[in-house]
Legacy VTK file of the C-alpha trace (Angstrom):
# vtk DataFile Version 3.0
C-alpha trace
ASCII
DATASET POLYDATA
POINTS 165 float
-61.315 -116.139 -49.849
-61.145 -112.401 -49.133
-58.619 -111.469 -51.818
-61.244 -109.226 -53.384
-60.439 -106.821 -50.546
-56.679 -107.042 -51.021
-56.432 -103.243 -51.218
-57.285 -103.215 -47.486
-54.163 -105.281 -46.857
-52.133 -102.321 -48.136
-53.956 -99.972 -45.772
-52.966 -102.104 -42.765
-50.612 -104.922 -43.683
-50.470 -106.724 -40.350
-54.242 -107.263 -40.200
-55.575 -110.782 -40.444
-58.724 -109.273 -41.980
-58.894 -108.318 -45.626
-62.569 -107.306 -45.441
-62.751 -104.230 -43.195
-66.469 -103.443 -43.630
-69.361 -105.684 -42.559
-70.306 -106.261 -46.193
-66.763 -107.200 -47.294
-67.048 -110.971 -46.978
-63.713 -112.477 -45.942
-63.944 -116.297 -45.547
-60.246 -116.642 -44.658
-60.709 -114.341 -41.665
-63.773 -116.307 -40.534
-61.804 -119.558 -40.677
-58.852 -118.066 -38.775
-61.223 -116.572 -36.186
-62.814 -120.015 -35.697
-59.385 -121.624 -35.328
-58.517 -119.017 -32.684
-61.622 -119.984 -30.676
-60.350 -123.576 -30.457
-56.797 -122.460 -29.665
-55.068 -123.457 -32.916
-54.347 -119.836 -33.909
-53.569 -116.904 -31.659
-52.629 -113.219 -31.718
-54.941 -112.227 -34.588
-54.348 -108.574 -35.390
-57.164 -106.385 -36.632
-56.880 -102.866 -38.001
-57.193 -99.913 -35.601
-60.281 -97.713 -35.740
-58.400 -94.924 -37.541
-57.631 -97.320 -40.409
-61.227 -98.526 -40.553
-62.403 -94.901 -40.774
-59.753 -94.270 -43.497
-58.124 -91.598 -41.336
-54.593 -93.013 -41.295
-51.651 -91.218 -42.898
-50.525 -92.499 -46.255
-46.954 -93.471 -47.053
-44.739 -91.161 -49.095
-44.814 -93.473 -52.136
-48.619 -93.550 -52.145
-48.697 -89.760 -51.726
-46.202 -89.417 -54.588
-48.233 -91.650 -56.929
-51.507 -89.918 -56.040
-49.886 -86.483 -56.489
-48.518 -87.476 -59.908
-51.978 -88.677 -60.962
-53.572 -85.459 -59.678
-50.956 -83.226 -61.370
-51.384 -85.083 -64.675
-55.132 -84.396 -64.548
-54.314 -80.687 -65.075
-52.344 -81.441 -68.292
-49.216 -79.340 -67.578
-47.886 -80.078 -71.088
-50.899 -78.298 -72.577
-50.494 -75.356 -70.168
-46.776 -75.068 -71.015
-47.510 -75.207 -74.752
-50.196 -72.498 -74.379
-47.732 -70.298 -72.469
-45.074 -70.897 -75.150
-47.531 -69.913 -77.901
-48.570 -66.805 -75.906
-44.895 -65.809 -75.681
-44.001 -66.584 -79.316
-41.239 -64.641 -81.016
-39.422 -61.640 -79.543
-41.556 -61.638 -76.385
-40.041 -64.993 -75.376
-36.447 -63.835 -75.874
-37.205 -60.611 -74.053
-38.792 -62.510 -71.190
-35.845 -64.906 -70.892
-33.336 -62.041 -70.702
-35.385 -60.175 -68.165
-35.850 -63.299 -66.029
-32.101 -63.798 -65.966
-31.499 -60.158 -65.028
-33.998 -59.778 -62.199
-37.036 -61.479 -60.740
-38.837 -58.180 -60.154
-38.490 -57.090 -63.777
-39.704 -60.506 -64.904
-42.732 -60.199 -62.615
-43.555 -56.875 -64.354
-43.329 -58.502 -67.803
-45.449 -61.482 -66.725
-48.072 -59.126 -65.283
-48.446 -57.484 -68.704
-48.924 -60.776 -70.631
-52.188 -62.614 -71.123
-51.124 -66.079 -69.965
-53.415 -69.077 -69.481
-54.726 -69.824 -66.029
-52.384 -71.804 -63.794
-54.196 -74.000 -61.255
-53.921 -72.731 -57.703
-53.136 -74.992 -54.789
-56.770 -74.569 -53.712
-58.025 -75.781 -57.127
-55.629 -78.727 -57.006
-56.806 -79.599 -53.495
-60.464 -79.418 -54.578
-59.836 -81.743 -57.525
-57.832 -84.103 -55.306
-60.736 -84.323 -52.854
-63.031 -85.175 -55.761
-60.600 -87.743 -57.244
-59.505 -89.667 -54.167
-60.997 -91.290 -51.100
-60.992 -89.179 -47.955
-57.566 -89.240 -46.348
-55.666 -87.005 -43.935
-52.860 -87.063 -46.516
-54.838 -85.064 -49.106
-52.930 -81.859 -48.246
-49.616 -83.652 -48.831
-50.943 -85.001 -52.142
-52.125 -81.528 -53.234
-48.813 -79.895 -52.240
-46.803 -82.476 -54.168
-49.142 -82.246 -57.190
-48.740 -78.438 -57.166
-44.944 -78.837 -57.168
-45.149 -81.379 -60.018
-47.340 -79.095 -62.141
-45.056 -76.086 -61.642
-41.913 -78.176 -62.227
-43.343 -79.652 -65.439
-44.423 -76.257 -66.788
-41.051 -74.746 -65.817
-39.169 -77.553 -67.545
-41.216 -77.112 -70.726
-40.582 -73.334 -70.727
-36.786 -73.553 -70.460
-35.123 -72.125 -73.588
-33.909 -75.518 -74.867
-37.241 -77.200 -74.178
-39.535 -74.830 -76.138
-40.113 -75.886 -79.741
-42.553 -73.511 -81.423
-43.765 -74.298 -84.939
LINES 1 166
165 0 1 2 3 4 5 6 7 8 9 10 11 12 13 14 15 16 17 18 19 20 21 22 23 24 25 26 27 28 29 30 31 32 33 34 35 36 37 38 39 40 41 42 43 44 45 46 47 48 49 50 51 52 53 54 55 56 57 58 59 60 61 62 63 64 65 66 67 68 69 70 71 72 73 74 75 76 77 78 79 80 81 82 83 84 85 86 87 88 89 90 91 92 93 94 95 96 97 98 99 100 101 102 103 104 105 106 107 108 109 110 111 112 113 114 115 116 117 118 119 120 121 122 123 124 125 126 127 128 129 130 131 132 133 134 135 136 137 138 139 140 141 142 143 144 145 146 147 148 149 150 151 152 153 154 155 156 157 158 159 160 161 162 163 164
């Protein structure tokens, strides 16, 4: 009875329609529309054009979930482990001391190391566009995913978090 298009309900919850496209058959809507013609039902709300075109802004929880999914697709645990292996031994201790002393000195040390590639915001945005339906919220998703990736890698690189074998 239209429940196959239940995801549309989450896009615009006050809509009487669950099938937004012409090919999304929604028998419940057809029945309610018929009842409105005979006066038994009134004030049927339909989604605005922006929702039908999938151009509405997403909620912060949806953006957060999508960003987490996008960030996980870059495997930050693997990146952090590769960085830890690249910094094995005295180089790691040296780097940690220098990071504590000054950001500029740490930047010099990092510039001299051969670290694995960290995804740029542009790369994250490109993958997000490929992974998700078109939405004006894609920039918010990419920004949050970028933060999540950097936070995860940073957490794995903290002195107590690195376990090299």
